[in-house]
N, C-alpha and C positions, 0 to 999 in steps of 0.2 A: 597303487599298482596298475588297475585297470584304467585311470586316467593318463597314467605316463603311455601306457601301451596304445590307448585312441590317440594320444598327441602324435606319438611316432608314427602310426598308419597315416593319419592326415596329413603329417609333413611329407611322408613317401609318395602319396597321392599327387601332393601339390607340384613335388619335382618332376614325378613322372610325366604329370600333364603338361609341364612346361617343355620337356623334351620332346612330347609329342606334337606339342604345338609348332616348336620350333623345326621339327621334322616334316612337318605338314605343309608349313610356308616354305620350306626349301623345296618340297617337291611343286608347289605352287609357283614357285618362280622360275623353277627347271622347265616345267611342264606348260604353264600357262602365259609366263611373262616373256620368256627368251624370244621367239619370234617376233613379238611386239618391240621389244627394246632393240633388237638386232637390227630391224628396220630403222630405228631412229640413229643409232649410235656406232652399227658395225659390228666390229671384234669387241667382244665384253673383257674386261679385266675381273677375275673373281679374287675376293680376300677370303683368307681363313680365319675365322672367329675362334673365340675362347673355346668354345665347345666342339672345334673341329669341323663344323659345318661351312659350307661355301655360300657366300652372299655377294650379291652385286651392288657393293657399297657406292661404286662409281656413278650408279644411276638411282640411288636412293630407294634401293628395293630391299635394302638389308634387314628383312623383317624379322630373321631369326634372331640377330643379334643385338641390333639397335632399337627396332620398335616395339617388337615384344618381349625384350630383356631375356637375358640367361642367367643361370647362377653366376653372380660376381657380378654383374649390372655392366659390363664393360661393353663398349660397341668395338667395331671392327677395327684392327689396326694392319695397314698396308705393310707387308714385310718389304724391308730395303734390299732388295736383290741386286743392287748396284755397287753396294759397299756403302760406308758410312758417308764419307764426305766428297765421292767423286762427282765431277761436273758432270751436265747432261751430255749425253752422246752428239746430239746435232751441232752445228756450228753456233758458237754463242753470238748473241747479238750485243753489239756496243753501241748504245743508245744516245742518241743526241735529243734531249728534252727542250721542246719549244713552246714559249709561250706567243702566240701567233702575234699578239698586237704590239709586244714588245722586242720582237726580233728585227725587222727589216721593213721599213715604210719607206726605202729611198733616201733617208737621210743618211749624214755622215757624223755630225754632232749629233749626241742623244738629245731627243727634244725634252722639254722640263716638263713635270707633272702638272695637269691640268689643275684647276680649283677643284673641279667635280672630280672625286677619287674614285668615281666609276666609269669617266670618260674614256674615249679609245684615244690613243696616240698617233696610230696610223700605221702599224703593221700589218702587213697582208699576206695572204696565201702565195701571190706571184712572187713577193719579196723573197719568202723562202725557197721557192723556186730557181731565184736567181742566186741564191748562197748555196746550193746544193754542192758544188763542187769545193766550195769553202770548209763546207761540213765534212765530205769525204777526205779532202787533204788531212784534217785533224786525226783521221784514222777511224772514224765511226761507220757504220754500216747499215744504219737504221736512225730513222727519226720518229721522234714521239710528238703529236701536236696536243695542246689544250683543245677543247670542243670548240668545233667550226660553226654551230648552229647559231642560227638569229637569237640574240639575247639582249639583256638590258646592260651588261657589263662587260668591260674591256676583256675580262679573263675568260669569258664564255661559259662560265657555269650557272647562269642564272637564264636559263632558254626560255624563250617566248615562243618558238616555232619550230618543229622537228623536219618541215619540208624545206626550209631555206638555210642556206649558208648566210652568216651574218654579212649584210652587203658592204659593209666597213671591212670585211676580211676579203672580200671578192663574190664569187658565185661558184655553181658546182661544175662549170667549164674550167674554171682555175683549178678547181681542186682534183679533177679528172686529168688534168695536164700535169699536175703535180705528181699524182701518182705514177703517170706514166714515165716522167724525167727520172723520178726516184729509181724505178724498175730499171731504167735504160743504164743506170750506174751501177745496177746489181745491188741496189739497196733495198731496204725494207721501210715500210711507214706503218706506224701504230697510230690510232686515234683513241681520243678520251671518249667515254660514253657515261652518261650521267643519267640512270634509271630509278634513281631515289626520290627526285623531287624536281619539280620545274619553279618559272617564277609566276608571279600571281597575274602577270599579263599575257601568261601563254593563253592562246586561243583555247584550248581544252579546259583550263581552269575557269576562264571567263565564262564559260557556257554553263558552269556550275552555279545553282541557285542555293543559296541559303535563306530558308524560310520556316518558321514554327517548329524548329528544332530538326527539321530533315537535312539531310547533306547529300552530295554525289558520292556514289560507292567508290569513284575511283580512288578517292583520297582519304587518308584517315582522319577522325574526328574524335574530338574530346568532348565527351557528353558534358561532363562536370564544368568546362569552361566555355562550351557552346560554342567552339569555334574549331578550326582545322587545326591538326597538329603540322608544326613548321619544323624543317630541318635544322636541327641543334637550336632552336629557339629563334633563329632567323625570320624574321616577319612577314617577309615577303616570297618564302620558299615552302610552298605547302608541300607536304609529303604523300606520295602516292601510296595506295595501299596494293602491293603486289601479290596479296592472297586475293584479289578480286581478279577473277579468269579474264575479264575483258580487258582491264588495266594491263595486266601482265601481258597478254596477247598482244596488246597495242604496242609496248615497250620493247619487247622480243622482236616484232616486225620492223620496229625502227633499226635496232642493233643488225637485222638481216640486210636491210636496204644500205645499210651502210657496209657490210660483209660485202654485198655484190658489187662494191665500189672498186673491189680487186686489192682493199688493203691487207697488211700482214698481221695485223694484231690490233686488239680492242683492250684498253683498259678500263676496269668498273671502276668508276669514281665511287667511293664511300661504300665498298662492297659490304661492309660490315653492319650497314643499315637496311641491306636488301635480303628477303628469305633463300635461304640454302635451296631449296625446290626452284626457286626462280633460277638463280645463276645455274643450275645445273640444267635446267632446260634451255636458258639462252645460249649457255656452251654449245649444247647439241645442236640446238635449230641454226647458228651460224656457221656450224661446220658442215650442215648439211648442203649449204649453200655456198661455202668457201673452206673446204677441207682444210687447207693450211693455215687457216687463222689460228692466233696465238692470243688465248682469253685470260688475263690475268687481273688481280683484284689490289685494290688499295684497301688494305685491312689495319685500320690504325685506331687503338682504344682511346675514345673520348673519356671526360671525366664522368665519374659514375653517376651523376644526376641525369645522364641522358640514356640510362640502362633500359628505359621502354621503349626507345625507339631503335635498338640494336639488335640483330640476330644473332643467334648462338648455335654451336652443334648439338647443344643440350640445355635442358634447364638446370644442370649442373654447373655446366659454364657460366650461366647467368648467374647463379648463385655466389661462384667464384669471383666474377668480377664486381659484384655489388659488395663482397667482403674485402676487395681489394687483393685476392689471391692469385688472380688470373694473371699470367705473363704474357707479354706481347708476343714472345715466341710461339707460344702454346696455341693462340688464338689465329696467328698466323697460319701452323702447320694444320688446323682444323680443315682447312681448304683443299686439303689433298684428295683427290676423286671429284670435288667440284668443279674447281678451275685447273688450268693448267700451270698456273704458278701465282705468287704474289709478289707484290714491292716489299723487300726485306729491311722494315724498319729498325730491326734489331742491329743488324751489322753496323749502321753509322753510328748507333748509341755505344758499341763496343770500342770502335776507334776514337769517340769522343771522351770515353772515360779514360782511354790510355792517355790522349793528349792530357787531359785534365791532372792527370796522374804526373805529368811532366815526362811521360816515356816516348822516346821515338818510335815508329812504327816497323820499320824494315830491320830486320834480325831480333826481333822483340819474341822471345821464345813464350813469354807468358801469353802474348797477343795470339802466336800461333795456335796454342793449347784453347784459347777461349773459343777461336774461329772454329777449330776442328771440331769441338764440341757443340756448337752451334749449327754448323752445317750437317751435322750427322742427325739431327731432328728432322731434316727432310727428306721424305722417302723417294724411290726411285720412280722417276718420270714427274715429279713435283717441282718445278723450277723456281728458285729465289732469283729474283732481279736486284741486285745489289745497288746501291746508290750511296751518295753522301747527302746530298741536299734536295730540296725540290721549291716549289713556288710556296707551299705553306711552311716552311722551315728556315732558321737562320741560314745564311750562307755557310759553308763548311769553312770557308777563308775568316768567319768571325772565330771560328773555333781555334784556328790556327793563330790568332793574335797577330796577323799582319805578316807572318813567317811564309813567304811564298816557297821556301825549300820544302817546309813540312807538307804543305798542299800538294807538291809535285811528288813527294814520297809517298802521300796517301793515294794518288792516282796511279801510281806504279803498283803499288801494292794491290789495289783493286782491280786492275786489268792482267795481272798476274794469276788470280786465283781461277780463272777457268770458268767462272759463272758469267751468265748475262749480266751486264752492268748498265746503268745509267748516269749519264752526266748532265746537269741543268746548264742551259747557255748562258755563256758569259763566264762560266768557271776557268775557261782558259786565258780571259782576260783578269783572272783573279779578282772578280767582282766580289763585293763584301758590303755588309751593313755593320756600321759602327757599333751600333747597340743592338741588343735583342728585340725581335720583331714580336715578342710575346709580353702582354700585359699594358699594351697601348694601343688605341683605335687607329686601325690601319696601319699599324706596322709592317705589313707584308708587303706595302708598297715599296720599301727598302730593299726588298728582294727580287722585284720585278721592274726593276729600272729598265730602261731602254737599252738596247745592245749599241755600244759604241764602235762605229765604224771607221774612225779616224786611223 
């Protein structure tokens, strides 16, 4: 009996101590942190945690419910004050997604693919400027570009210099003129930003000396392999260590310089490989120099063998990923309060599933219910960007099996939902790949063919 009594006393003290810790950190947040945070992010949005306390989850200061834990161990959940499936209150973006090198280089008939799979075909920034009226006439109010920086490949994701535009695309004067012409037409421009990795020929990495097991602290290093960690196993793409303060500051400064170009949005490439705290700070800092910039991420779960390279909202999430129980929908919505929005990979998956089941999309009650349930997962103020395909996926026309009316139907549905949506260049021409791009080397070239201007 005495043992039971002692156990109850100890348990009570532990629970009381936890509550006192929570209340202490609540006070510390309110008294010591608010002025510091408000100086960075302005008005704060507070979340109500499971224990009734308020925490500033939007800036990773959720000590009382996230970092120190509460009975139940659950993190904050932002209440959806807007209702389950209502679109954002601000005007939606209709985005035309452009791969710079493959869009317009003055050709009429599409150029042939060079023998070098990484070679440029000739698309330029000036070529995009020349086609703004064409894009606007299609009904789009926003363009989104692949990376503009100097790099080793046509697609722009193998960056070698963050100070320069790839000379095969143009220069900063060309870019500034594009931004001006976009805004002159009442349109917006979004740029792709790649903070996760660079190319081995990047001047930053080339200055790193690997000797006697030492390594440059800006890059992740595998001690067992005695080599740098590379992006998803791509040997030419060393991965930044964004927990390193200097590396994080450098990449955030690159993003701020881009934001100062008066752009309207930043797409974070492979955001799932980047620390949450880094993303919060990047979002905060770019809004300091350009308050209107919309910051959203590409958050797509890769195979579980890459778990060590990924970042999750919690270790629980990591375990779910490794065990195969973490859903794409869950990982997307984990970025609420971290980013302004995410590219919604689940949306296109739902549509493809319906098509594979032999069902049309318009008037499909089953689909309507699935979409309502899906969009209910998004909290107020956190915006999904819905899309059908992109440069890393099969063209949606591939899933339509050549049925143009089905693609038209899909686009009509997508535009009618009231959410920001993105359409990949060439979709209006029913561009398609005949076989899936997956499971074969450089299969993605089939969905990156140059635009046909005939």
